[in-house]
N, C-alpha and C positions, 0 to 999 in steps of 0.2 A: 676569081678575085676581083673586087670592085676597083674602079679607076682611082677612087680616093685612097683606098688601102695601098694600091700600087704606088701612087705618088708619095705617100708617107714612107713606105719602105725604101723607095729610091732616095728620097731626101735623107732619111736616117743613115743609109749606107754611105752616101756622099759626105755627109757631115762627119761620120765616124772616120772615114778614110782621110779626110782633109784635116781633122782637128785632133785626133787622139795623139797625145804626146807632143802637141804643138800648141802655140799660141795663135789666136785668131789674127790673120794678117792685118797690119795697121791700115792698109788701104781699104779693106772690107769694113773694119770697125769704124773708120772715119766716115763712111757713106751714110750710115744710119746709127742713131743711138738706140740702145735697147728699149723695147716697149715693155714697161713694167706695170703690173697691177698689184697694189697693196691690199691684202686681205687679212681681216682680223676675225677670228672665230671666238665670239663671246659665248658665255654659257647659254644665252637665250636668243642669240641672233648671229647672223653672218654679215659682217660689214665689209662691203667692197663697192667701189664706184661703178656706176652704170656705164661701163667703158664703151660707149657707142662709137667712139672715134678710133678704135683700134683698126689697124690695117692688117691684111693677111701677112703671114710670116711668123717668125718665132716671137712668142710673147712669154715674158718671165713673170711668174707669180711669186710674190714675197709674202709668205704666210706666217702669222703669229697668233698667239692666244694668251690671255691672262689666266686661263683655266688650268689649275695644277693637276687636274686629272688628265689633261691632254685632249686634243681634238684631231679630227681627221677631215681634211678638206680635199674633195676630189673634183675633177673636171669631167663633164659628161656632154656628149652630143646625142640628140635624139634622132632616130630614123624618121623619115617623112611620115606625117600623119599621127605620130605618137603623142599622147598627152603626158605632160611632165608628172602630174600627180599620180597617175597610174603606174608610171615607171618607178617613181620613188617608193610607192607602196610595195612593189615587188622587190625593190632593192633592199628595203627595210627587212623584209622576210628573209632574204638571203643573208643579211649581215647579223640579224638579231633574233632569229627564230631557231629553236633547237630541233624542230620537227623536220626530219630528213625529207619526207615526202613533200611537205610544203616548200622547203628550201629548193628542192629539185624543180618543182613546177614554177616557182617564182624565178629561179635562175634561168630557165628556158626563155622566159619573157625578157629578162634583162639582156641575154645574149641576142635575142631576136630584134629587140626594139631600141638598142642603144649602142654607143661606142664609148668605152671608158678610156680616158686619156691621161690617167695618172693623177697625181696629187701629192699631198704631203701629210705626214703624221707629225704633229708639233706639240711642244711643251713650252711653258713660259721661259725656261732656260735656253731653249734652242729654237728660235724662229727658223723656218726652212724655206728653201728656194727651189722651185721646179720650173721648167720651161717646156713649151709645147709648140709645135708647128700648127698654126691655125689657118684654115682657108675661109673664104667668105661664107658667112652663115651665122647661126645662133648656137651658143654653148651655155652651159650652166655650171657654176661653182656650187657645190653642195657640201654641207656639213654632215658627213656620214654618221658621226656619233649621235647627232640629234635625231636621226631617224628611228632610234630606239623608243622615242616618245611619240606616240600617235597624234598627240595634240600639239606637237611642235609647229611653230610658225616662224617666218623670217629666217628659214634655214637654208635658203638658196639665193643665188644672185644671177640674173641673166647677163650674159656677155655677148655683145654683138660685134662681129668682125665685118668691116665694109670693104670697099674697093681699095686698090693700091697694093703695094707690097713693101714690107720692111725687110731690108737685106742683111740686117745684123745677124751674126751667127755666134752663139756662145762657144767658148773654147771647151775642149773635153780632155780630161786627163786619162780616163780609162773607159773601156767598153765592157759592159756587163751583159752577158747573154743569158736569157731564160730559154732553155731548149729541152728536147726530149731525147733520151738515149736510145740505143738500138732496141730496148725492150719497151719503149714508149713511156718510161718513167721521167718525170720532170726533174731538171737539174739546173744549177747555176754554173756558169763559167765566169769567174771573177778573179781579180788579183788577190793574193794572200795578204798583201800589205797595202794600206792606203795612208796617204797623208791626210791630216785633219783638213776639212774643207775641200777635199777632192771633188772634181766635177765629173759626173758619171753619165754616160749615155747608156740607158737601159733598154735593150731591145727584146721584145717578147716574140720568140720563134716557136712557142708551144701552140697547141691547138685550142687553148682556152685562156681566159683572163688570168693574170698572175701579178702579184705584188712583190716588193723587195723591201723587207722589214729588217732593220738592224736592231738587235737586242744585245745589250752588254751582258757578258758572262764572266764567271769567276776566272781569274788568271789560271792558265794551265788547262782550261777546258779542252777536251779532245773530241774527235768525231765519235768515239765510243760513248762518251757521256751524253752526246746529243741523241744518238740512237737509243740508248737506254731510257732516256727521258720520254721519248715519243712512243716507246713500247711499254711504258708504265713500270719500268724496272728501277727508276731512279728519281730523286727529287729534281725539281727544275734548277738548272744552273744559272738562271737569269738573275741579274742584280740591279736592274734599273728599268726605266720606262723605254718603250720602243720609239724609234724614229725611222723614217724611211719614206719610200715612194709607194703610193696607193696603186691599185691594179690598173693595168692597161689591157685592152682587148688584144686578142691574138693578132699578131703581125703588126703591132703598133709599137712605138718607142716613146720614151720620155727622158728629158735631160734633168738630172737631179744633182744638187750640190750637197754632199754628205758632210754636214756641219756636226761632226762627232768629236767628243772628247777623246783623248788618247786612251787606249785600252784594248781589250780583246772583245770581239763581237761575234755573234753568229748572224749571218745574212740568211733569211729564210722567207718562204712564202706560206702564208696562212690560208690562202684561197683553197677551198675544198674542191675536190674532183667533181665535175658536173654530174657524174653518174653515182659515185659512191659516197661523196661528201667528205672523203678523207683529205685532210690538209696536205698541201704539197710538201711541207717539211717532213711529215710523217712518211712520205713516199720517197724521201731522199733529196728534196729540193732545199738544200742548205749548204752554207759554206762558211767555215771559220775564217775570220779576218782580223788582223791586228792593225789598229789605227795608231799612227805614230805622230 
């Protein structure tokens, strides 16, 4: 395990232990104001400041879009020596190509050459907020949806993190774990009920990247309904657009504020298995949740 991954896991564990079910201590909050970056995903460009003055520590990204089709804005760090355009071409294949052989080859490159640090699925009705621990270095905000268009331009923004350290810590209401059961199948451990606007620390303990997507479902939807849908035996129970946190790499975490309207949701992962391509949700990685 690399030193950077170990540091992130230690930080995530400490933050979870210190803040789940609690409010950030006033003394800690008073030391530093939150570092925030406002991001707007237009239909033809990603608008964000060239935040060269960011310090290491937790940075909060406030993501919005005027696109009624919704957008997906993710945060990526490249491994040393990797070219961004090559990485984005492979990521586009993973996200938007139906050829399993091509997806598997491209996915191997994404796993090898980058670290995915979460992000947000947004609609005009519901701007989203996610936070990430950033160390000194270079990162990229990327509009994942735009990667479906090979001719797309202005679909990413470079973020530079310099020296210093911002000690602000966001409070956390609940811990959400992405993990594998004794048979190696991906699962969620999450509360059955959330308050609207709950702040979640999502920790990926699986051996591959995973996302956390909230989809509204019909009232009374059961586990059996979800299983039947993914096995092709029932119509989709979904009744609205997705919201949620985009994938993080294995052993990484992201802080996400669930700005969800009250109702019943299924929390699931759409990321395909790196060998078979089968989505996590079809392998049991889902959890029915009521938002109150």
